[in-house]
GUTOR-408158 format. One line per field, with one value per residue: residue number from 1; chain; residue in one letter; y, x, z of N, C-alpha, C, O in turn. Coordinates in Angstrom, 3 decimals, decimal comma, padded with zeros to 6 digits. Atoms other than C-alpha are relative to their C-alpha. Layout:
badren <- NUM/...
dokol <- A/...
tortor <- A/...
n.y <- Y/...
n.x <- X/...
n.z <- Z/...
ca.y <- Y/...
ca.x <- X/...
ca.z <- Z/...
c.y <- Y/...
c.x <- X/...
c.z <- Z/...
o.y <- Y/...
o.x <- X/...
o.z <- Z/...
This chain:
badren <- 1/2/3/4/5/6/7/8/9/10/11/12/13/14/15/16/17/18/19/20/21/22/23/24/25/26/27/28/29/30/31/32/33/34/35/36/37/38/39/40/41/42/43/44/45/46/47/48/49/50/51/52/53/54/55/56/57/58/59/60/61/62/63/64/65/66/67/68/69/70/71/72/73/74/75/76/77/78/79/80/81/82/83/84/85/86/87/88/89/90/91/92/93/94/95/96/97/98/99/100/101/102/103/104/105/106/107/108/109/110/111/112/113/114/115/116/117/118/119/120/121/122/123/124/125/126/127/128/129/130/131/132/133/134/135/136/137
dokol <- A/A/A/A/A/A/A/A/A/A/A/A/A/A/A/A/A/A/A/A/A/A/A/A/A/A/A/A/A/A/A/A/A/A/A/A/A/A/A/A/A/A/A/A/A/A/A/A/A/A/A/A/A/A/A/A/A/A/A/A/A/A/A/A/A/A/A/A/A/A/A/A/A/A/A/A/A/A/A/A/A/A/A/A/A/A/A/A/A/A/A/A/A/A/A/A/A/A/A/A/A/A/A/A/A/A/A/A/A/A/A/A/A/A/A/A/A/A/A/A/A/A/A/A/A/A/A/A/A/A/A/A/A/A/A/A/A
tortor <- M/S/D/S/P/R/L/T/L/T/I/P/S/E/L/R/M/L/T/V/A/R/A/F/V/E/A/V/C/Q/T/R/S/V/D/K/R/I/A/Q/A/I/M/L/A/T/N/E/A/L/S/N/I/I/R/H/A/H/R/N/Q/P/E/A/Q/I/Q/I/Q/C/R/G/D/S/Q/S/F/E/V/A/L/L/D/E/G/E/F/F/D/V/N/Q/V/P/H/L/D/P/G/E/I/R/I/G/G/R/G/V/F/L/M/R/K/L/M/D/E/L/V/C/Q/P/R/G/P/R/G/N/L/L/R/M/V/K/R/C/G
n.y <- 001,274/000,855/001,190/001,076/000,950/-000,136/001,161/000,144/000,900/000,081/000,432/-000,013/-001,247/000,230/-000,949/000,649/000,037/-001,299/000,133/000,620/-001,050/-000,988/000,601/000,040/-001,357/-000,370/000,731/-000,585/-001,302/000,260/000,464/-001,110/-001,047/-001,129/-000,546/000,628/-000,905/000,017/001,339/000,018/-000,711/000,875/001,118/-000,496/-000,294/001,285/000,616/-000,706/000,343/001,391/000,055/-000,525/000,974/001,147/-000,381/-000,708/000,508/001,422/000,176/001,167/001,253/000,550/000,695/-000,992/-000,098/-001,290/000,135/-001,112/-000,077/-001,035/-000,182/-001,280/-000,085/-001,016/-001,287/000,031/001,316/000,116/001,122/000,131/000,966/000,419/000,663/000,564/-000,684/-000,976/-001,137/-001,033/-001,203/-000,668/-001,448/-000,393/-000,102/-001,392/-000,312/-000,345/-000,896/000,869/-000,307/000,458/001,175/000,960/001,397/000,592/-000,879/-000,598/000,822/-000,698/-001,178/000,439/000,391/-001,234/-000,697/000,797/000,330/-001,134/000,226/000,946/000,100/001,224/000,219/001,271/001,121/000,776/-000,105/-000,022/-000,135/-001,288/-000,090/-001,161/-000,206/-000,988/-000,214/-000,831/-000,423/000,208/-000,780
n.x <- -000,521/001,079/000,284/-000,870/-000,270/-001,255/-000,864/-000,770/-001,147/-000,572/-001,394/-000,715/-000,725/-001,403/-000,439/-000,087/001,340/000,323/000,129/001,303/000,994/-000,104/000,596/001,452/000,543/-000,165/001,000/001,322/000,008/000,157/001,360/000,922/-000,350/-000,658/-001,124/-001,254/-000,731/000,724/-000,211/-001,349/000,084/000,745/-000,871/-001,071/000,593/000,331/-001,270/-000,476/000,882/-000,247/-001,327/000,149/000,757/-000,871/-001,131/000,344/001,208/-000,170/-001,373/-000,592/000,634/000,580/001,268/001,073/000,486/000,464/001,005/-000,006/001,286/-000,005/001,190/-000,021/000,249/-000,848/000,207/-000,660/-000,512/-000,224/-000,750/000,160/-000,943/000,405/-001,117/000,224/-000,928/000,473/000,632/-000,888/000,741/-000,753/000,079/-001,052/-001,262/-000,118/-000,177/-001,415/-000,500/-000,619/-001,414/-000,738/-000,833/000,064/000,092/001,273/001,103/000,616/001,108/001,282/-000,130/000,282/001,406/000,801/-000,225/000,442/001,423/000,871/000,526/-000,778/000,685/-000,303/000,948/-000,210/000,912/000,151/-001,088/-001,280/000,107/000,295/000,493/-000,552/000,767/-000,603/000,820/-000,577/000,965/-000,657/000,643
n.z <- 000,432/000,478/-000,794/000,467/-001,079/-000,746/000,175/-001,223/-000,079/-001,343/000,066/-001,269/-000,243/000,373/001,028/001,317/000,578/000,598/001,459/000,249/-000,265/001,079/001,196/-000,219/000,144/001,406/000,784/-000,254/000,700/001,429/000,301/-000,258/000,978/-000,651/000,746/-000,422/-000,898/-001,279/-000,560/-000,598/-001,289/-000,909/-000,359/-000,869/-001,310/-000,618/-000,378/-001,202/-001,112/-000,367/-000,610/-001,359/-000,791/-000,263/-000,865/-001,232/-000,657/-000,294/-000,489/000,659/-000,442/001,232/-000,237/000,132/001,373/000,520/001,047/000,950/000,692/001,040/000,835/000,675/001,420/000,620/-000,679/-001,310/-000,358/-001,444/-000,549/-001,449/-000,565/-001,332/-000,653/-001,328/-000,900/-000,978/000,662/000,543/000,380/001,063/-000,211/-000,934/000,742/000,439/001,415/000,110/001,043/001,006/000,149/-001,180/000,242/-001,095/000,411/-000,392/-000,346/001,192/000,486/-000,129/000,861/001,372/000,108/000,030/001,274/001,141/-000,078/-000,320/-001,355/-000,799/-001,293/-000,745/-001,093/-000,707/000,292/-001,228/-000,973/000,722/001,437/000,612/001,367/000,690/001,238/000,892/001,197/001,051/001,018/001,292/001,060
ca.y <- 004,331/001,853/-001,321/-003,291/-006,477/-006,349/-008,687/-010,071/-011,645/-012,858/-013,182/-014,104/-011,163/-011,684/-009,186/-011,747/-011,642/-007,992/-009,065/-011,248/-008,368/-005,970/-008,362/-008,733/-004,969/-004,448/-007,133/-005,624/-002,163/-003,597/-005,366/-002,123/-000,048/002,164/004,416/002,914/005,985/005,997/002,234/002,726/005,241/002,842/-000,028/002,083/003,321/-000,244/-001,541/001,123/000,340/-003,415/-002,961/-000,845/-003,423/-006,270/-004,391/-002,369/-003,646/-007,333/-006,883/-009,539/-012,228/-014,332/-016,190/-012,964/-012,396/-009,381/-009,169/-006,962/-005,852/-003,928/-002,473/000,286/001,369/003,951/006,769/005,719/002,832/001,660/-000,534/-001,744/-003,504/-005,482/-006,447/-008,121/-005,555/-003,053/-000,048/002,537/006,077/007,406/010,900/010,904/010,640/014,166/015,702/015,812/018,489/016,769/018,505/017,115/014,653/011,569/007,812/006,078/007,516/008,249/005,515/007,484/010,607/008,698/007,206/010,678/012,113/009,257/008,669/011,022/009,476/007,679/006,450/003,946/002,459/-000,179/-003,597/-004,830/-005,601/-006,164/-005,157/-002,199/-001,347/000,977/002,381/004,205/005,747/007,165/009,207/008,365/010,581
ca.x <- -015,113/-017,199/-018,675/-015,744/-015,024/-012,335/-009,466/-007,471/-004,054/-002,728/001,033/003,365/005,191/008,483/010,469/010,936/007,156/007,283/007,785/004,657/002,667/003,944/002,954/-000,520/-001,107/000,263/-002,047/-005,098/-004,166/-003,877/-007,234/-008,846/-007,291/-005,266/-002,795/000,714/002,281/-000,391/-000,039/003,691/002,911/000,383/002,878/005,654/003,389/002,192/005,767/006,757/003,731/004,344/008,027/007,103/004,562/007,069/009,932/008,091/004,563/005,460/009,127/010,258/007,826/007,169/004,283/002,274/000,147/-000,678/-003,826/-003,723/-007,100/-007,388/-010,342/-010,894/-011,279/-009,825/-011,135/-009,830/-007,962/-007,847/-005,303/-006,140/-003,472/-004,533/-001,773/-001,438/000,841/000,520/-001,675/000,078/-001,220/000,005/-001,123/001,584/004,309/005,612/005,456/009,139/010,931/011,831/015,219/016,174/019,029/018,462/018,644/015,268/011,924/010,792/008,162/005,201/006,475/006,430/002,993/001,591/003,149/002,154/-001,411/-004,377/-005,682/-003,792/-005,708/-004,739/-007,252/-006,978/-008,562/-009,617/-007,055/-004,247/-003,766/-004,193/-006,065/-004,033/-006,168/-004,566/-006,552/-005,298/-007,623/-006,839/-009,228
ca.z <- -007,859/-009,776/-008,357/-009,740/-007,804/-005,137/-006,014/-003,093/-002,586/000,772/001,209/004,064/005,606/003,760/001,709/-001,076/-001,624/-002,732/-006,358/-006,179/-004,672/-007,326/-010,131/-008,609/-008,366/-011,869/-013,285/-011,578/-012,914/-016,424/-016,257/-015,037/-017,874/-015,510/-017,339/-017,216/-015,544/-012,845/-012,394/-011,757/-008,998/-007,446/-007,529/-005,975/-003,166/-002,532/-002,471/000,093/002,254/002,162/002,942/005,985/007,154/006,863/008,544/011,173/011,846/011,642/012,605/010,120/011,358/008,237/009,906/009,883/006,799/004,681/002,610/-000,490/-001,841/-005,107/-006,921/-009,369/-012,918/-015,283/-013,013/-009,574/-008,028/-004,409/-002,658/000,847/002,913/005,979/008,395/011,799/013,451/016,276/015,505/013,362/013,045/009,699/010,741/013,430/010,785/010,187/006,743/005,819/003,866/000,572/000,589/004,003/003,782/005,902/005,713/005,748/006,717/003,170/002,752/004,071/002,285/-001,027/-000,362/000,344/-002,820/-005,111/-003,901/-003,464/-000,220/002,532/005,606/008,287/010,735/013,468/012,846/016,260/018,972/016,441/012,887/010,580/007,433/005,224/002,415/-000,517/-003,365/-006,641/-008,847/-012,450/-014,422
c.y <- -000,887/-001,172/-001,174/-000,949/000,268/-001,290/-000,042/-001,014/000,037/-000,584/-000,089/001,286/-000,204/000,948/-000,629/-000,075/001,332/-000,094/-000,625/001,047/001,032/-000,530/-000,045/001,377/000,451/-000,678/000,578/001,355/-000,194/-000,420/001,096/001,210/001,260/000,410/-000,533/000,867/000,017/-001,352/-000,105/000,686/-000,864/-001,146/000,445/000,294/-001,299/-000,710/000,632/-000,391/-001,432/-000,167/000,498/-000,983/-001,162/000,360/000,545/-000,579/-001,461/-000,317/-001,314/-001,334/-000,618/-000,746/000,956/000,090/001,415/-000,289/001,273/-000,054/001,158/000,056/001,362/-000,123/001,102/001,368/000,070/-001,441/-000,001/-001,248/000,036/-001,098/-000,297/-000,782/-000,506/000,685/000,889/001,184/001,040/001,165/000,784/001,518/000,509/000,113/001,418/000,123/000,542/001,012/-000,875/000,254/-000,473/-001,273/-000,886/-001,400/-000,548/001,040/000,652/-000,768/000,708/001,263/-000,374/-000,380/001,233/000,715/-000,745/-000,240/001,239/-000,109/-001,058/-000,003/-001,318/-000,094/-001,296/-001,031/-000,859/000,138/000,010/000,173/001,382/-000,211/001,295/000,085/001,128/000,095/000,939/000,329/000,002/000,905/001,449
c.x <- -001,173/-000,224/000,854/000,299/001,363/000,784/000,981/001,125/000,505/001,396/000,586/000,826/001,504/000,372/000,058/-001,348/-000,398/-000,154/-001,344/-001,100/-000,005/-000,647/-001,521/-000,614/000,100/-001,054/-001,395/-000,101/-000,231/-001,422/-001,031/000,309/000,564/001,199/001,318/000,791/-000,637/000,170/001,376/000,005/-000,711/000,885/001,121/-000,528/-000,334/001,256/000,555/-000,825/000,255/001,353/-000,052/-000,743/000,904/001,086/-000,424/-001,226/000,173/001,395/000,624/-000,506/-000,712/-001,313/-001,191/-000,397/-000,446/-000,999/000,018/-001,327/000,069/-001,368/000,112/-000,307/000,895/-000,135/000,669/000,343/000,318/000,807/-000,212/000,943/-000,420/001,147/-000,397/000,875/-000,682/-000,609/001,035/-000,855/000,826/-000,026/001,053/001,369/000,108/000,139/001,417/000,250/000,710/001,497/000,857/000,767/-000,056/-000,086/-001,324/-001,069/-000,705/-001,213/-001,332/000,010/-000,351/-001,467/-000,892/000,135/-000,602/-001,499/-000,804/-000,619/000,860/-000,598/000,387/-000,943/000,343/-001,044/-000,109/001,206/001,391/-000,280/-000,441/-000,613/000,570/-000,698/000,648/-000,857/000,736/-001,117/000,720/-000,545/000,297
c.z <- -000,388/000,952/-000,474/001,161/000,637/-000,201/001,163/-000,160/001,431/-000,116/001,410/000,101/-000,206/-001,131/-001,382/-000,700/-000,640/-001,517/-000,375/000,164/-001,125/-001,284/000,105/-000,239/-001,451/-000,872/000,204/-000,696/-001,493/-000,336/000,205/-000,885/000,651/-000,852/000,572/000,991/001,392/000,679/000,652/001,364/001,041/000,473/000,935/001,399/000,742/000,479/001,283/001,217/000,473/000,681/001,447/000,899/000,407/001,016/001,368/000,718/000,414/000,536/-000,498/000,551/-001,201/000,208/-000,053/-001,472/-000,330/-001,111/-000,843/-000,746/-000,990/-000,667/-000,664/-001,464/-000,553/000,676/001,377/000,351/001,486/000,320/001,505/000,472/001,432/000,623/001,379/001,051/001,025/-000,752/-000,395/-000,453/-001,012/000,167/000,977/-000,675/-000,530/-001,515/-000,147/-001,103/-001,028/-000,181/001,160/-000,334/001,230/-000,573/000,518/000,257/-001,168/-000,507/000,044/-000,859/-001,447/-000,186/-000,084/-001,334/-001,186/-000,038/000,399/001,390/000,672/001,404/000,643/001,193/000,714/-000,418/001,253/000,906/-000,637/-001,478/-000,445/-001,372/-000,568/-001,346/-000,785/-001,258/-000,950/-000,986/-001,346/-001,094/000,029
o.y <- -000,886/-001,321/-002,321/-000,519/000,708/-002,376/000,991/-002,060/001,114/-001,625/000,591/001,879/-000,280/001,128/000,053/-000,329/001,432/000,604/-000,254/001,143/001,472/000,201/000,176/001,504/001,069/-000,043/000,712/001,663/000,536/000,054/001,003/002,287/002,372/-000,440/-000,630/000,342/000,019/-001,423/-000,736/000,203/-000,926/-001,474/-000,270/-000,072/-001,405/-001,282/-000,076/-000,644/-001,682/-000,904/-000,101/-001,171/-001,557/-000,388/000,265/-000,850/-001,849/-001,429/-002,118/-002,259/-000,239/-000,944/000,523/-000,179/002,186/-001,072/002,383/-001,055/002,273/-000,961/002,263/-001,182/001,521/002,277/001,115/-002,389/000,932/-002,330/001,053/-002,196/000,616/-001,802/-000,353/000,124/000,995/001,471/001,363/000,998/001,486/002,206/001,710/000,627/001,871/-000,768/001,633/001,084/-001,579/-000,634/-000,424/-002,215/-000,467/-001,589/-000,428/002,242/001,632/-000,307/000,746/001,613/000,316/-000,019/001,271/001,242/-000,123/-000,408/002,191/000,907/-002,031/000,985/-002,352/000,865/-002,227/-000,681/-001,895/001,154/000,557/-000,328/002,150/-001,228/002,388/-000,838/002,234/-000,918/001,937/-000,569/000,580/001,121/002,197
o.x <- -002,210/000,475/000,411/000,391/002,305/000,284/001,510/000,964/000,668/001,599/000,119/001,194/002,278/-000,391/-000,191/-001,401/-001,465/-000,988/-001,937/-002,013/-001,065/-001,366/-002,225/-001,589/-000,828/-001,629/-002,160/-001,135/-001,012/-001,994/-002,139/-000,253/000,282/001,974/001,473/001,356/000,060/000,324/001,521/000,638/-000,283/000,895/001,456/000,111/-000,111/001,267/001,012/-000,277/000,348/001,473/000,557/-000,368/000,931/001,327/000,222/-001,161/-000,184/001,637/001,149/000,280/-001,845/-002,058/-002,328/000,409/-000,850/-000,728/-000,038/-001,651/000,445/-002,027/000,796/-000,680/001,843/000,637/001,204/-000,286/000,935/000,549/000,039/000,960/-000,528/001,576/-001,544/001,112/-001,907/-000,226/001,948/-001,771/001,768/000,880/001,319/002,318/-000,767/000,665/001,730/-000,482/001,656/002,214/002,085/000,216/000,296/-000,478/-001,626/-000,837/-001,426/-001,876/-002,047/-001,009/-001,135/-002,078/-001,830/-000,848/-001,104/-002,073/-000,253/-000,948/001,281/-000,495/000,431/-001,106/000,855/-002,157/000,549/001,899/002,331/-001,274/-001,034/-000,389/000,188/-000,627/000,826/-001,226/001,328/-001,743/001,798/000,125/-000,192
o.z <- 000,276/001,955/-000,433/002,311/-000,022/000,096/001,573/-000,790/002,004/-000,742/002,324/-000,913/000,749/-002,080/-002,375/-001,903/-001,245/-002,093/-001,388/-000,656/-001,569/-001,965/-000,880/-000,980/-001,974/-001,756/-000,751/-001,288/-002,104/-001,318/-000,324/-000,688/000,205/-001,291/001,789/001,950/002,407/001,899/001,698/002,304/002,194/001,660/001,879/002,386/001,948/001,569/002,180/002,290/001,674/001,659/002,333/002,057/001,573/001,963/002,377/001,917/001,526/001,003/000,273/000,749/-001,500/-000,752/-000,240/-002,363/000,541/-002,022/-000,315/-001,385/-000,628/-000,884/-000,180/-001,969/000,111/000,372/001,748/-000,120/002,000/-000,208/002,153/-000,085/002,251/000,082/001,801/002,121/001,073/-001,886/000,365/-001,258/-000,644/-000,305/001,026/-000,083/-001,268/-002,183/000,330/-002,091/-000,676/-000,642/001,086/-000,903/002,332/-001,725/001,705/000,126/-000,983/-001,437/-000,958/-001,455/-002,099/-001,192/-000,880/-001,855/-002,122/-001,114/000,952/002,001/000,045/002,132/-000,023/001,947/000,093/-000,809/001,348/000,858/-000,060/-002,004/000,312/-002,028/-000,149/-002,157/-000,275/-001,852/-000,540/-001,550/-001,484/-002,103/-000,818
């Protein structure tokens, strides 16, 4: 990934803010000349991750904040999401059979399929850093 500047947006933990987050990620993808099809995958993975953070990590607490950091270029693109929730180990989420019929539980599956790297780390006593990378070249 190039030394492109990291662009950041901080939003309250509210589902209605997903459209703002999506517009931000889309704009950063456009300014970094990311292919439109790849940008769509990045936006969908980011939307799933943010939805999970709002519903599960923050448990619908709008006073909590989520920071969205994007950087990249036409070769690779990174989205980092910083939350204030309990530690979440994405590696503990089982790899589901895509043919399995079930309600819910597809967010991490989609993120894994759409992105090339998916890593979650704790940020001190509370909070997580979810890092997703998509190789574009």
